[in-house]
N, C-alpha and C positions, 0 to 999 in steps of 0.2 A: 567773533576772532576779526581781525581785520590785518589787511597786508599795509607797506609802508607808505601808501598814496594816501590813504583816506582814515587817518588816524588824528583822534583828537583827546586833549587833555581831559573832555569832559566825560569820556567814556571809558570807566574806569577798570570796568570789567572788560574792557574789550583787551586783546594780547596782539602789541606790535610783534611783527615776526620779522627778526633781523638777518635768518639765515634758513637751512635746510638741510637733510641728507637722508639718505636712505638705508631703509634696514630691510634688505631681502637676501633669502638664500644665496644669491651671486653678487649682492652688492653691499656691503655692512662696514659701516668705521673699524679698520684694523685694530685700534687703540683699544677698541671696549674686551677684546677676546679673538680665540681663537677659530671659532665656528659661530653661525647665526644662531641657533639655540642658547650658546652662551652669552652673545650679547644680548639676545632680549632676556635672560634670565638676570642681567647687570643691572636692565633697567624696571624688571619687574614686569614684563610682557610674558601671554603665552607667546609661544612660536606659531606666528598664522602661518600657512602656507604660500599665501601671496606677498605676506611681510608688510610693512611699514612704511608711512614716509613721516619724518622726525622733525617739527616747526621748535627753532628755538628762538625763543621771544620774550620781552616785558610785559607785565600788567601794565597799569594805569600809576600802580605804586608803585613802579619800579623794580618787583619783585621777578626773579627769573624763573620763566615754565621751561618745559619741553613736552607740548603734544602730539601726542602719538596719533595719526590718523590710517586709514586703510585705504585711500585713495593715490595707490603709489602712482597713479599715472599723472596726476597733478605735480608731485612734488616733482618725478622726473621733468618735465614738460619747463616745470620753473626753473630747476638746475642747469636744463639746458639752456635756456633762455638768459638766465645770468651769467653763464660762461661765456656768450656770444656778446657781450654787455647790452642787454636788450632788459627793459624793465620788464616785470609780470607780477599781479596780485596777486598773491599767494593767500587767499580766503577759502578755504574749505568750507563745504557747509557742515554743520554741526553733526548731522546725523553720520559723517563719517569720523568722526574722532573716537578712537578707541581707550586715550587714555590723557589725564594731564596732570601729568609729572614734575613735582618742585625742583628748581636748579635746573643745569646743565652737564651732561655728561662728558661736553668735549669744552674746550677753549673758546669762547668767541670776543672776540676783542673789541667789540664796537658797540653802544648803547643807544636807546632811543632817546630822542631828541623831546625836550618837553614835559619830560619825567623824572623822578630822584633817582641817584645812579643805581647802579644795577645789585642788588643783593636778593640772599638766598628768604622765601618767603617763612616762618615761623614752623613749627613740625605742629602746631594747634592749630594752623592755619590750613598746613599740604595735609596732614594725618598719617606722615611719613617723614624720613629724614632724607633732605634736600639731595639730590643729585649732583655730584661734584666729578672735573678733570680728573685723569689718574697726575701721579708722585710725576711734575717731571726732573727730578731730581736727579734718580735712579735710577740703573740700567736694570731691565726686567721685560717680561711678556710683551706689555705694551710698546718700547723702543726698538725690542724685536722685530716684533711684526712690521711697525712702522720705517724703519731700516731696509725691511722685504717689500713696502709700497715703494719707496725710494728709488731701489733698486728696477721696478719693475717701471716705474716711470719712465725712467732714465736708463735703461738697460743698453744704448748703443753706448751713450758716454762712460757706461764704466766697463765694457765689453772690450770695448778699443785697449784700455789700460793696460789688458793682458795679453795682449796678441805681440807673439812674438816671433810672427814667421812658421813657427811649429806645428800648432794647434791650428783645428780650423772646424767650420761645421761638417765636413767630411767622416769625423773622426778618426782620424788618420795618427793623430799628433797625443801625447799625453797618457798617461795611465789612470786617470781618474782621482790619482793623491796629489789633494791641495800642495804637498811638499815641492810638486814637481813644478807647481805655477810659479816665475818668477815676480818677488816682490815687487808692485808696483809702486814709482816713484811719488812719495806723497803731494809732492810742487805738481804733477799731472792731473790737477785734478778736476772732473767735467766743468766747463766756462757753466755761466748761468746760475740762477738760484730757482731751488724748486720751492713747491708749494710750501706756505707757513701752517704750521697748524693753527694757526690764532686767525688765519685769514677767513674773512668769515662768508669768502664765497664758495668754502669749500672747507667745513672744520674737520674734515679727515684728511686733510693733506698733512706734508712731511715739511720737516726743514732742511737745509742744504746738508751736504756731505762733504767730506774731505778727498775721498777715498773709498776703494775696496778694503783697506784697512783700519780706517777710522770712521762708522757711522754715526750721525750727530742729527739726532731725532729727538720728538717729545719722547720722555721714555712713564715707568710706573713696574712699582717692585712685583717681578711675578709670583703669579701665586703657585707655579706648577715647575717653579725652576728644578732642573735635575732630575723633574718626573720622570715614571717609567714609560717606555712607549708600547704603541700596540706590539703583539706578539707578532713576528716575519712570517706568512704564511706562504705556500708556494701559489704564483700565478701565472697561469698559462699563458697570459695575456703580455707577459714581460719577465727573463730571467731575472737574475739577483743580482743586487746593484752592483756598482763599481766598485771593486773592492780597494779600497781605503783606510788608511793606518790611523786617522783621527779617528778614535774612539763616539766623539760626539758627532762627527759626520755620518759616521755610519751608521751610528742609531737612527739619526735623520731619514738615511735613506733608507734603510730596512722597515723605518715606521710609513714612508710614502709608498714602498711598495706594497706593506701590509693593505693600504687601504683599496689595492686592486681587487684583492679577496674578501676581502672582509668590508664592506662601502661606510664611509666614515660620516659623522652626523653632517648634516646641510653645511657649505660654507667652507671646510675642511680643505677642497680641493676647488679651483675657481679660477678663472680667465679673471687677467685683472693686466689693463694696458697692453693686450697682445701676448702675453706672457704666461706661464702656467704657474700657478701659485700652489702650496700647499701648506699647513700648520700644522703642529702637534705638542705635545706637551712639552716645551723647552724649545722648540725649532721651528725655523720657519725656511722655505726651500722656494727660491723663485727660476722659474729657467725658462728658457726657448725652445720648444720642442726639435730644432733643427739647428738647436746650437749648445752651448755649456749650460751649468748651473750655477747655480750659490747660495750657501747655506749661514744663516744666521743661527746662534745659540745662547739663552739664557743665561748660562755658565760662563759664558765668553764674553763679555764685555766690550761694542763696538767692533768686534771682528769678524770680518766678514771671508767663509773658507770657498772657494773658487772650484768646482769639481769638474773637470774637462770630459770631454765624451771618450770613451771609451769603447769596447766591444759590447759591455751591457746597458748604461746609460739609456741610448738613443730608444731604446725598448719601449724602459720606464717611463723618460719622458712623451713618448708616445702616449700610452697607455693612459697615464695621468692625463694629457690632455681631452682624452675622446671620453676620460670621465670629470673633465671638469663641463666639457659639452653636453651633458647627457644632465647632469643635476645642475646645471645653470639655466 
């Protein structure tokens, strides 16, 4: 295995590492699944307690490979260095290699110089069907989760579009019903570009959006669209969710509350870019514990539902934040 600086064409067995990603309970590519065990299942990996680092590269013949390693600290250091524009030779010791998987589960826009064009190895050579990025054309679980990533990443740009002088972090405004929130002007979209999912420095990044009413991110057909959420259980840590009229939003809030009394799989509730993030069958919730929440649903393509602070939402978000801290 080799990094970008010491690759030679003569070394056909070497892996030219193009980029990397984390696959841990606290941090994994949202495009893959709602939680860490599901993401591991997509890749055919056992959900190890400490997780994996994923290396995306090509061999000397140009074939795409995803290598899972157990040295997560090495991958975390490489990603931090690359984010700062620094070079980092990502060449793990062979003893840390857990699996070499054919194909790439995420889009990678660049290729190794001096080798054939990227292509999947044959099933004969690889021993299994190659991994492939999700469908980018159809709204579903992957695009819903990436939309939630986008909101968490650029929270205040999204939040400012909903400020009308009556709602606020003190919870005195609004009823918790999305119908009470004025529809934002699509022309008032946040400035700047969000990360591109094909950016090789962060293969789990999202594309730009045009406002809370239209999320435009990489997508996948949802396997669990319209699925049932967990049964709502009373939890002493938080009262019942904010009463809302929208059935899908209510289902998401009830599913999130159920996590407080019946802990979900690792990664279902986590911190992301300073926000609390929760996912479930067909829904994603992203919120700030001192502010409001946004809900996205598989069965409502491109729609983002704001849920204002009311008498119950603050306690629910606080409890989710504590759960994320314990499980992260």
